[in-house]
C-alpha positions as CSV (number, residue, x, y, z in Angstrom):
1,M,52.1,206.7,-20.3
2,A,52.1,207.1,-16.7
3,T,53.5,210.8,-15.7
4,A,57.0,209.9,-13.1
5,I,56.2,210.4,-9.4
6,T,58.4,213.0,-8.3
7,R,56.9,214.2,-5.0
8,I,55.8,211.6,-2.1
9,K,53.3,212.6,0.2
10,K,54.3,211.3,3.8
11,Q,51.3,211.0,6.5
12,I,51.9,212.4,9.2
13,P,49.3,210.7,12.1
14,T,48.1,213.9,14.2
15,E,48.3,213.2,18.1
16,A,44.7,212.8,18.2
17,Q,45.1,209.7,15.8
18,Q,48.2,208.4,17.7
19,Q,46.3,208.8,20.8
20,A,43.1,206.4,18.9
21,E,45.8,204.2,18.2
22,S,47.8,203.8,21.7
23,I,44.1,203.4,23.3
24,Q,43.4,200.7,20.4
25,E,46.9,198.8,21.6
26,I,46.1,199.1,25.0
27,L,42.4,197.5,24.6
28,K,43.8,194.4,22.0
29,V,46.5,193.7,24.8
30,L,44.2,193.9,28.0
31,S,41.6,191.8,25.4
32,D,44.6,189.0,24.6
33,N,45.3,189.0,28.4
34,K,41.9,189.1,29.9
35,E,42.2,186.4,32.2
36,S,45.8,187.6,33.6
37,L,44.7,191.1,34.5
38,I,41.2,189.7,36.1
39,A,43.6,187.1,38.1
40,F,45.5,190.3,39.1
41,L,42.8,192.5,39.9
42,D,41.6,190.0,42.4
43,V,45.3,189.6,43.8
44,L,45.6,193.8,44.2
45,K,41.9,193.7,45.5
46,E,42.9,191.1,48.5
47,A,45.9,192.9,49.4
48,E,44.0,196.2,49.3
49,R,41.8,195.2,51.6
50,T,43.7,192.9,53.6
51,G,45.5,196.6,54.6
52,L,48.8,195.1,52.9
53,F,49.3,198.3,50.8
54,D,48.7,200.8,54.0
55,I,51.4,198.6,55.9
56,M,53.5,198.8,52.8
57,Q,52.8,202.6,52.6
58,G,53.6,202.8,56.2
59,I,56.8,201.1,55.9
60,L,58.0,203.6,52.9
61,K,56.7,206.8,54.5
62,N,58.6,205.7,57.8
63,K,61.8,204.2,56.6
64,T,64.2,206.1,58.5
65,D,62.7,205.1,62.0
66,I,62.3,201.5,60.8
67,A,66.0,201.6,59.8
68,K,67.4,202.9,62.8
69,V,65.4,199.7,64.7
70,A,66.4,197.7,62.7
71,M,70.2,198.5,63.2
72,E,69.4,198.6,66.8
73,F,68.0,194.6,66.6
74,V,71.1,193.6,64.1
75,N,73.2,195.3,67.5
76,V,72.2,193.9,70.3
77,A,71.1,190.4,68.7
78,G,74.9,189.9,68.3
79,I,74.6,189.6,64.3
80,P,78.1,191.5,63.5
81,S,79.6,188.9,66.2
82,M,77.9,186.1,64.3
83,M,79.1,187.6,60.8
84,K,82.9,187.8,62.0
85,N,82.8,184.4,63.5
86,G,81.0,182.8,60.2
87,I,83.8,184.5,58.6
88,V,86.4,182.8,60.9
89,A,84.9,179.5,60.0
90,M,85.1,180.1,56.3
91,Q,88.6,180.8,56.7
92,F,89.1,177.6,58.0
93,L,86.9,175.7,55.9
94,R,89.9,177.0,53.6
95,K,92.9,175.8,55.2
96,L,91.5,172.7,55.6
97,D,92.8,169.7,54.0
98,P,89.9,168.2,52.1
99,V,92.1,164.6,52.5
100,K,92.2,164.8,56.3
101,V,88.3,166.3,56.9
102,H,87.3,163.2,54.1
103,M,89.4,160.9,56.7
104,L,88.0,162.4,59.9
105,L,84.5,162.2,58.8
106,N,84.7,158.3,57.5
107,G,86.2,158.0,60.8
108,L,83.4,159.7,62.8
109,N,81.4,157.5,60.5
110,Q,82.9,154.3,61.2
111,G,83.3,154.5,64.9
112,L,79.5,155.8,64.7
113,E,78.6,152.3,63.1
114,K,81.1,150.3,65.8
115,A,79.5,152.5,68.5
116,T,76.1,152.1,67.6
117,A,76.4,148.2,66.7
118,Q,74.8,146.0,69.1
119,N,77.9,144.1,70.4
120,D,77.6,141.4,73.5
121,N,81.8,142.1,74.1
122,H,82.6,143.2,77.1
123,T,85.6,145.5,77.9
124,S,88.1,143.3,80.7
125,V,89.8,146.4,82.8
126,W,91.1,144.5,85.6
127,G,93.6,147.1,86.0
128,M,91.0,150.1,86.3
129,V,89.2,150.6,89.7
130,R,86.1,148.6,91.1
131,A,84.2,151.5,89.8
132,M,84.8,150.8,86.3
133,R,82.8,147.5,86.4
134,E,79.4,148.8,87.1
135,P,77.3,148.2,84.1
136,E,76.4,151.6,82.8
137,I,80.7,152.2,82.9
138,N,81.5,149.7,81.3
139,S,78.9,150.1,78.6
140,S,80.1,153.7,78.3
141,I,83.8,152.1,77.9
142,T,82.7,149.1,75.4
143,V,81.0,151.9,73.0
144,L,83.9,154.9,73.6
145,L,86.3,151.9,72.6
146,N,84.2,150.8,69.6
147,F,84.5,154.4,68.1
148,L,88.0,154.4,68.3
149,R,88.2,151.3,66.4
150,G,86.2,152.6,63.9
151,M,87.8,156.2,63.5
152,G,91.5,154.2,63.7
153,T,90.4,152.1,60.8
154,E,89.9,155.2,58.8
155,F,93.0,156.8,59.6
156,N,95.4,153.6,59.2
157,K,94.4,154.5,55.6
158,S,97.2,155.5,53.6
159,N,96.3,158.8,51.5
160,E,96.6,157.4,48.4
161,Q,93.9,155.3,49.5
162,V,92.2,158.2,50.5
163,K,92.5,160.0,47.9
164,R,91.1,157.4,45.1
165,E,88.2,157.2,47.7
166,L,87.4,161.0,46.7
167,H,87.7,160.6,43.5
168,E,86.0,157.1,42.8
169,K,82.4,157.5,41.4
170,P,79.6,156.7,43.6
171,S,77.8,153.2,42.4
172,T,74.4,154.3,41.6
């Protein structure tokens, strides 16, 4: 009969063996990803050739000076006031009633459609000044009236009708 195993010898690799194993793993990964590594090294070589690394090194070494110049630019360019205006605009938009915005935008669209439609009707303006009979002025007034008619069409819709339009799915 065989004797019982009472002692297990655990083999602990030496540091040299661990390093050799690590190098073998690295070489295997490099070998498996040869094309990707060559492409990456080409990108790095091109970045070095064009001076990109020098630029990045200069930026990192002078980050404090660059930050001062950037802040100066932000202040001179009026970016803080632009940011404040953006915040005010967002607060304004938050307060708008979507139904009313929908009606206004549809009214603008209708007005633009009526304003740009070819229309031979001239607006009669017998009570107005003689200058109103000039073709340019009459054309402008006609465009404005058609715009207002189109916008009024949208404003005459009931809130329920506009709400239905908002919730309708567009037909494809």
